TIGU-685210 format. One line per field, with one value per residue (C-alpha): residue number from 0; residue in one letter; z, x, y. Coordinates in steps of 0.001 Angstrom, whole numbers. Layout:
# residues N
k: (NUM_...)
r: (A_...)
pz: (Z_...)
px: (X_...)
py: (Y_...)
# end
This chain:
# residues 397
k: (0_1_2_3_4_5_6_7_8_9_10_11_12_13_14_15_16_17_18_19_20_21_22_23_24_25_26_27_28_29_30_31_32_33_34_35_36_37_38_39_40_41_42_43_44_45_46_47_48_49_50_51_52_53_54_55_56_57_58_59_60_61_62_63_64_65_66_67_68_69_70_71_72_73_74_75_76_77_78_79_80_81_82_83_84_85_86_87_88_89_90_91_92_93_94_95_96_97_98_99_100_101_102_103_104_105_106_107_108_109_110_111_112_113_114_115_116_117_118_119_120_121_122_123_124_125_126_127_128_129_130_131_132_133_134_135_136_137_138_139_140_141_142_143_144_145_146_147_148_149_150_151_152_153_154_155_156_157_158_159_160_161_162_163_164_165_166_167_168_169_170_171_172_173_174_175_176_177_178_179_180_181_182_183_184_185_186_187_188_189_190_191_192_193_194_195_196_197_198_199_200_201_202_203_204_205_206_207_208_209_210_211_212_213_214_215_216_217_218_219_220_221_222_223_224_225_226_227_228_229_230_231_232_233_234_235_236_237_238_239_240_241_242_243_244_245_246_247_248_249_250_251_252_253_254_255_256_257_258_259_260_261_262_263_264_265_266_267_268_269_270_271_272_273_274_275_276_277_278_279_280_281_282_283_284_285_286_287_288_289_290_291_292_293_294_295_296_297_298_299_300_301_302_303_304_305_306_307_308_309_310_311_312_313_314_315_316_317_318_319_320_321_322_323_324_325_326_327_328_329_330_331_332_333_334_335_336_337_338_339_340_341_342_343_344_345_346_347_348_349_350_351_352_353_354_355_356_357_358_359_360_361_362_363_364_365_366_367_368_369_370_371_372_373_374_375_376_377_378_379_380_381_382_383_384_385_386_387_388_389_390_391_392_393_394_395_396)
r: (M_I_A_T_D_D_R_F_P_P_A_D_R_P_G_L_R_V_G_V_L_G_S_Y_G_G_F_N_I_G_D_E_S_I_L_A_C_V_L_G_C_L_R_A_R_C_A_D_A_H_V_V_V_F_S_R_D_A_R_H_T_R_A_N_H_R_R_A_D_E_V_V_D_W_E_G_V_S_Q_N_Q_V_L_A_T_L_S_G_L_D_L_L_I_L_G_G_G_G_V_L_Y_D_G_Q_A_R_R_Y_L_R_L_V_G_A_A_H_T_R_G_I_P_T_F_A_Y_A_V_G_V_G_P_L_H_D_A_D_D_R_E_A_L_R_K_V_L_P_Q_M_D_E_V_V_V_R_D_E_E_S_R_L_V_L_E_D_V_G_V_E_R_E_V_T_V_T_A_D_P_A_L_L_L_S_A_E_Q_F_T_D_R_M_M_R_E_E_G_I_P_A_G_T_R_L_V_A_M_S_V_R_E_P_G_R_A_A_E_R_L_D_E_S_D_Y_H_A_L_L_A_D_V_A_D_F_L_V_H_R_L_D_A_C_V_V_F_M_P_M_E_R_Q_D_V_R_H_A_H_A_V_L_S_H_M_T_S_P_D_R_G_R_I_L_N_G_A_Y_S_P_G_Q_I_L_G_F_M_R_H_V_D_L_A_V_G_M_R_L_H_F_L_I_F_A_A_V_S_G_V_P_L_L_P_L_P_Y_A_G_K_V_F_D_F_A_R_R_V_G_A_P_A_L_V_G_V_A_R_E_Q_A_G_L_L_L_A_E_V_D_R_L_W_D_E_Y_P_E_R_R_D_E_L_H_C_R_V_Q_A_L_R_E_L_A_L_E_T_G_E_R_C_G_A_L_L_A_D_I_Q_E_R_R_P_H_L_R_P_V_P_G_G_A_R)
pz: (-31847_-30174_-28712_-30160_-29301_-32120_-30693_-33271_-36948_-37904_-40068_-37388_-34314_-32720_-31263_-32208_-35182_-33976_-36217_-35069_-37063_-36524_-37909_-38042_-40461_-39042_-39462_-35766_-32831_-30539_-32751_-32995_-29200_-28937_-31358_-29385_-26205_-27811_-29207_-25797_-24194_-26686_-26157_-22365_-22358_-25374_-26182_-28900_-30849_-34500_-34687_-37963_-38149_-40745_-41557_-43719_-44514_-44092_-44824_-41908_-39532_-40428_-39794_-36461_-34795_-34848_-32296_-35192_-36971_-40155_-41551_-44425_-46163_-46011_-48003_-51730_-52195_-53409_-50877_-51778_-50549_-47268_-46750_-47434_-44573_-42370_-42974_-41368_-38020_-34680_-33308_-34782_-32460_-33412_-32193_-29867_-30570_-32067_-35045_-34821_-36071_-38985_-42378_-41071_-38747_-41508_-43158_-40037_-39210_-42713_-41920_-38461_-40055_-42525_-39563_-38077_-41277_-41074_-37430_-36182_-32667_-32379_-29549_-29394_-27588_-25664_-28784_-28995_-30440_-31975_-33264_-35008_-36957_-40290_-40694_-42448_-39787_-36988_-38678_-39030_-35270_-34466_-36766_-36022_-32400_-30818_-32569_-31128_-28336_-26181_-26616_-24466_-24897_-23532_-21951_-20718_-23666_-26039_-24080_-24155_-27930_-28297_-26169_-28343_-31500_-30076_-29668_-27382_-25628_-22587_-22951_-20617_-19969_-19232_-20371_-23321_-23968_-24417_-20657_-20508_-23018_-21879_-22236_-24299_-23781_-25412_-25191_-24646_-28187_-29505_-27493_-29035_-32542_-32044_-30896_-27450_-24956_-21895_-18377_-19055_-18253_-21051_-21836_-24296_-26534_-28841_-31510_-34300_-37089_-35900_-36990_-33911_-31801_-32477_-34547_-33911_-34875_-38307_-38720_-38192_-34936_-33725_-34294_-32720_-29589_-29119_-29753_-26894_-24642_-25762_-25207_-21747_-20839_-22120_-19930_-16909_-16527_-18376_-20520_-23976_-25677_-27630_-30073_-30325_-33558_-33009_-36623_-39814_-40331_-36808_-38078_-40275_-37428_-35049_-37553_-37871_-34093_-33908_-36614_-34447_-31293_-30086_-28796_-31640_-30684_-27543_-29519_-31099_-33140_-32884_-36419_-36014_-36646_-33230_-31885_-29476_-26649_-27462_-27501_-24094_-23037_-24117_-21593_-18837_-19759_-19625_-16786_-18059_-20884_-22647_-25605_-27576_-28768_-26445_-26456_-25890_-22695_-21797_-22179_-19932_-17249_-17267_-16901_-13915_-15812_-14882_-17833_-19153_-21788_-24498_-25176_-28661_-28317_-25741_-25412_-24188_-21763_-20434_-19919_-18243_-15818_-15040_-14190_-12353_-14842_-15637_-18518_-20459_-22786_-26213_-27486_-28216_-28355_-25495_-23299_-23614_-20136_-18544_-20359_-19150_-15602_-15651_-16822_-14010_-11398_-12667_-12272_-8761_-7429_-9021_-6120_-3980_-6766_-7894_-5664_-6766_-10435_-9725_-7975_-10755_-13461_-11593_-11421_-15179_-15814_-13830_-16041_-19147_-17815_-17399_-21172_-21663_-19067_-20793_-24150_-22605_-21123_-24542_-26093_-23443_-24102_-27855_-27346_-25090_-27638_-30597_-29578_-33205_-34642_-38301_-39548_-39853_-43541_-44192_-41260_-38911_-35365)
px: (2793_1322_-2144_-4966_-8495_-10736_-14056_-14274_-13403_-10989_-13493_-16187_-14094_-15315_-13128_-10132_-7887_-4290_-1238_2068_5207_8568_11240_8906_8799_11041_14430_15314_13996_14313_12052_9523_9445_8824_5903_4374_4568_3202_257_-293_-333_-2904_-5148_-4915_-5725_-7999_-9378_-11725_-9061_-8496_-4698_-2872_806_3047_5517_8583_7264_3502_3303_5624_3816_394_1617_3272_1298_-2377_-3171_-2826_-6148_-4557_-1014_247_3600_5259_8421_8436_4820_3089_3327_-221_-1364_525_-780_-4351_-4049_-2397_-5203_-7740_-5917_-6786_-3252_129_2609_6286_8281_9408_12910_15914_14364_15964_19515_21723_20265_16850_15490_14203_12347_10314_9826_8554_5477_5171_5315_2619_428_933_-162_-3386_-4012_-3308_-1804_1527_3308_6932_6783_10074_12180_15939_17899_21381_23962_22973_25610_23835_22771_19472_18474_19320_17265_14325_14380_14510_11551_9248_9759_8637_5263_4629_2080_4568_8110_9185_12674_13933_17211_19201_21586_18704_17725_21336_21444_18253_19793_22915_20798_19022_15502_13698_10825_10077_11326_10433_12850_11305_12635_12537_9064_10550_11082_7379_7512_5893_7974_6771_7920_11148_10534_12852_12025_13249_16440_17026_16308_18945_21447_21823_22980_20825_22182_24996_25543_24594_26201_24338_26364_25259_27669_27215_29223_32368_31846_31316_31529_35257_36553_40231_40026_39777_37090_39426_40885_37406_36116_39249_38821_35212_36281_38782_35922_33764_36586_37231_33562_33589_36558_35843_32230_32322_29590_28088_28078_24905_25055_21722_21314_19085_19391_19935_23521_24442_24425_27476_29448_28449_29795_33011_33520_32765_35390_38058_37245_39563_36468_33965_32265_31023_29335_25886_24038_20255_19001_15236_12730_11412_9102_10528_8627_10293_13744_12929_11769_15115_16817_15152_17593_20696_23244_25225_24861_27632_26830_26308_22717_20598_17524_19615_20804_17270_16023_18845_18142_14383_15110_17416_20499_23901_24984_28122_27410_29997_29133_29349_26841_25408_22195_24151_26243_23053_21327_24409_24490_20780_20928_24265_26136_29850_30303_33527_34613_34356_35841_39575_42371_44263_41177_41058_42497_40154_37203_37969_38520_35117_33436_35154_34140_30575_30140_31641_29725_26337_24684_25180_24020_20927_18507_19955_19469_15867_15118_16710_14807_11536_12197_12809_9623_7695_9183_8217_4655_4709_5108_1904_107_1155_18_-3268_-3846_-3353_-5784_-8379_-7891_-8282_-11468_-12870_-12042_-13401_-16697_-17763_-14974_-14366_-16021_-13863_-13517_-15992_-18281_-19757_-18466)
py: (24398_27456_27095_29155_30210_29013_30201_33006_32664_35492_37373_37383_38161_41406_44145_46223_45546_45382_45033_43522_44368_42689_40373_37405_34491_31763_33410_33475_31439_34448_36573_33751_33436_37174_36999_34108_36200_39381_37428_35841_39305_40579_37570_37970_41691_42097_38655_39904_41826_40939_40575_41102_40077_41721_38936_38455_34962_34821_31095_30254_32607_31210_27664_28405_31222_30350_33061_35500_36063_37357_37291_39432_39643_43041_42253_41566_42652_45790_48578_49612_46216_46620_50151_49023_46520_49131_51632_49302_49112_50687_50152_49209_47460_47638_44639_43460_42340_44027_45821_49272_48828_49876_49082_48018_50706_52998_50078_49365_53030_53785_51692_53237_56693_55680_54711_58168_59906_57885_58775_55237_54955_53108_51276_50084_46730_46298_46804_46484_49410_49461_49455_52683_54582_55073_58699_57873_55339_57782_60505_58107_57454_61173_61809_58859_57788_61094_60634_57167_56875_54969_53709_50759_49254_45972_47082_50056_49776_50553_53660_54878_54424_56491_59238_59193_59409_62442_61045_63480_61752_59609_56029_53150_50267_46853_43453_41071_39608_36110_35907_35011_32143_28892_25742_22796_19235_18107_14394_11436_10391_13755_13303_9866_11149_13840_11183_12730_10095_9423_9576_12043_15696_18065_21404_23627_25938_28750_29997_32516_34127_35979_39613_41735_38578_38249_41145_40398_36728_35211_32588_29619_30989_31861_28329_26829_28952_27858_24259_24601_25687_22764_20250_21688_21220_17639_16697_18904_17774_14429_15982_15915_19338_20146_23053_24867_26881_29911_31091_29114_30261_29102_25501_26102_27635_24844_22290_24308_24357_20634_19960_21653_19675_16924_15094_15575_12313_14096_16858_17049_19674_19998_19388_19158_21932_22914_25575_28176_26465_23144_24762_26225_22759_21302_23574_21523_18707_20947_21267_24283_26828_28762_30952_34106_34383_36518_34285_31181_32870_33976_30399_29148_31742_31100_27371_27921_26729_28227_30353_31965_34640_35248_38896_40351_43214_45579_43568_40528_42602_44156_40815_39315_42227_41971_38254_38483_36289_36714_39145_38707_41482_39906_36661_36697_34113_35769_35381_31595_31005_33531_32019_28495_29745_31466_28255_26337_28907_29088_25328_25289_28300_27775_25888_29013_31357_29460_31382_34721_33823_32805_36112_38181_36313_36770_40515_40600_38635_41248_43943_41949_41778_45565_45955_43987_46069_49293_47961_46830_50284_51864_49381_50221_53928_53439_51463_54163_56859_54851_53268_52854_50749_50055_46855_43787_42792_39995_40654_43264_43758)
# end
């Protein structure tokens, strides 16, 4: 689990009250890794802040993110209750992660807008933007984002989407906060419990639902294509393929791919409940990574593992470009030969490209640190402008 500083009980901790709003609550390992890094940034730059996380599942967040002083549900509860918590903040942080997309953007921005009406500063923490075609969501961005104190996005694709929407304000591009996640040990015992054989090469794979990942394939063809890739890796590298679910629904698709393999005995699916740091720690055991989920690819790159992205969205294309990885255009049956050739070439050329990957990842980590520095500067400015802070509920500051 994530380490915490228990020197101050939540009600007695002095300092600013900072809210963090995102897609948190155990639905996605990538989002959980982002929250861990945002909380780490706040503790490093404003150790005495009282941090309130707005979660989609407060019970999960309380159990897994002890650096948060307070966790409140913001879905399925009275909005008056949520707004009462919001009103006591000195800063509201939106994100990070991909929160501004069709069908969801206006929900997050409604709370950001409510902060503005109460005079509360707001900061977009390396958020992901898009796809955005819904007229109401686009209008919400045009209305709310120009009022934010600072907007930082995690990739160039997100800035381009904001330009297309018509958001008129300065936008800073940094990198995903999860690049700064600390690895935790994935032990030999965990490996045995997952049935992963010792002393063999391991290839990690990340699969997800077809949708935008494979629009021209039906589900069966999509699973069969990925099974062909997995079988190729088994025979080419004499490897075991380990499917790493990053969201709950990924498990079903991993099983479907496994069922299409000619060598299903050489495949495994991680079934345990692990922290983001442990998933990152698992990457230390891996020889090659092929997959779709963005944070799966981030974990591979941070761990120095050769990676082949299977792009389905702009954020994956953008990350592939920034780390110098091959970037195939989508996943389609007619691309099977090209896909296998890229895997083969990646394995052969990686020893010469290892140093380049390391340098590119270090540059991205520096950009991720810049987000924290910008947030810290805003916190310092707020503290300077508000010397007499509101009392923390339950105790004086």
